[in-house]
C-alpha positions in Angstrom: 41.7 -236.5 66.4 37.9 -236.0 64.9 34.8 -234.2 66.0 33.5 -237.4 67.3 36.4 -237.9 69.4 36.3 -234.3 70.7 33.0 -234.6 71.4 33.2 -237.9 73.3 36.4 -236.3 75.3 34.5 -233.3 76.3 31.6 -235.5 77.5 34.1 -237.7 79.6 36.1 -234.7 81.1 32.8 -232.9 81.7 31.1 -235.7 83.4 34.0 -236.4 85.6 34.3 -232.9 86.4 30.5 -232.6 87.2 31.3 -235.5 89.4 34.0 -234.1 91.6 32.0 -230.9 91.7 29.0 -232.8 93.0 31.3 -234.1 95.5 32.5 -231.0 96.5 28.7 -229.6 97.1 27.9 -232.3 99.3 30.9 -231.7 101.5 30.2 -227.6 101.8 27.8 -226.0 104.4 24.9 -224.7 104.1 23.7 -226.9 101.2 22.6 -223.9 99.3 26.2 -223.2 98.1 26.2 -226.6 96.4 24.8 -225.7 93.5 27.7 -223.5 92.6 29.5 -226.7 92.4 27.3 -228.3 89.9 27.5 -228.9 86.0 28.0 -225.7 84.7 31.6 -224.8 85.7 32.7 -228.0 85.6 31.5 -228.3 82.2 33.2 -224.8 81.6 36.6 -225.9 82.8 36.3 -229.3 80.4 35.6 -227.5 77.5 38.2 -224.8 77.8 41.0 -227.6 78.7 39.9 -229.2 75.3 39.9 -226.1 73.4 43.4 -224.9 74.6 44.8 -228.4 73.9 43.3 -228.7 70.5 42.5 -225.2 69.4 44.8 -222.8 71.7 44.3 -220.1 74.1 42.9 -217.7 71.5 39.9 -219.9 71.1 39.8 -220.5 74.6 39.9 -216.4 75.3 36.9 -216.4 72.8 34.8 -219.2 74.4 35.3 -217.8 78.0 34.1 -214.5 76.5 31.1 -216.0 75.0 30.7 -217.7 78.4 30.5 -214.5 80.5 28.1 -213.0 78.1 26.0 -216.0 78.4 26.2 -215.9 82.0 25.6 -211.9 82.3 22.7 -212.5 80.1 21.3 -215.5 82.7 21.7 -213.3 85.5 19.4 -210.7 83.8 16.7 -213.5 83.0 16.8 -214.6 86.7 15.8 -211.0 88.0 13.6 -211.1 85.2 11.9 -213.9 86.1 11.9 -213.1 89.9 10.4 -209.8 89.3 7.6 -210.7 86.9 6.3 -214.5 87.8 4.9 -213.1 91.1 2.6 -210.8 88.9 2.0 -212.3 86.1 2.1 -216.1 87.0 4.5 -218.8 85.8 3.8 -219.1 82.0 3.8 -215.4 81.1 6.5 -214.7 83.2 8.8 -217.6 82.2 8.0 -216.0 78.6 9.2 -212.8 79.6 12.2 -213.9 81.1 13.4 -216.1 78.3 12.7 -212.9 75.8 14.6 -210.8 78.2 17.2 -213.4 78.3 17.4 -213.5 74.3 17.5 -209.7 74.0 20.3 -209.3 76.2 22.4 -212.0 75.2 21.9 -211.0 71.5 22.8 -207.3 72.7 26.1 -208.3 74.3 26.8 -210.9 71.8 26.9 -208.0 69.5 28.5 -205.7 71.5 31.2 -207.6 72.6 31.7 -209.8 69.4 30.6 -207.7 66.8 30.0 -204.2 67.6 33.5 -203.7 68.7 35.3 -204.5 65.2 
């Protein structure tokens, strides 16, 4: 299967899982939990399933490690945004949060994928 076919398969699988997770999100209560069942988990599951099927478990392990690194950096971004936006307003706070995410993501990427070797 070519790159276009894999991309189409990922889109179809991700879209299907987004719909399933959205239905779960509609069924849970309180609605604050519906975000837990939104696009990111379903796309991650679809991507990892396709990676396992086409490239093997080792590639999926590396991809899932990258997802965890990105998730940890996003947590830092959210904390930084919550702390800075009320004090320095939305544009500067958002830029600071994105800069913090970039620094955390690159640092974690280096520590996990490059520095460990």
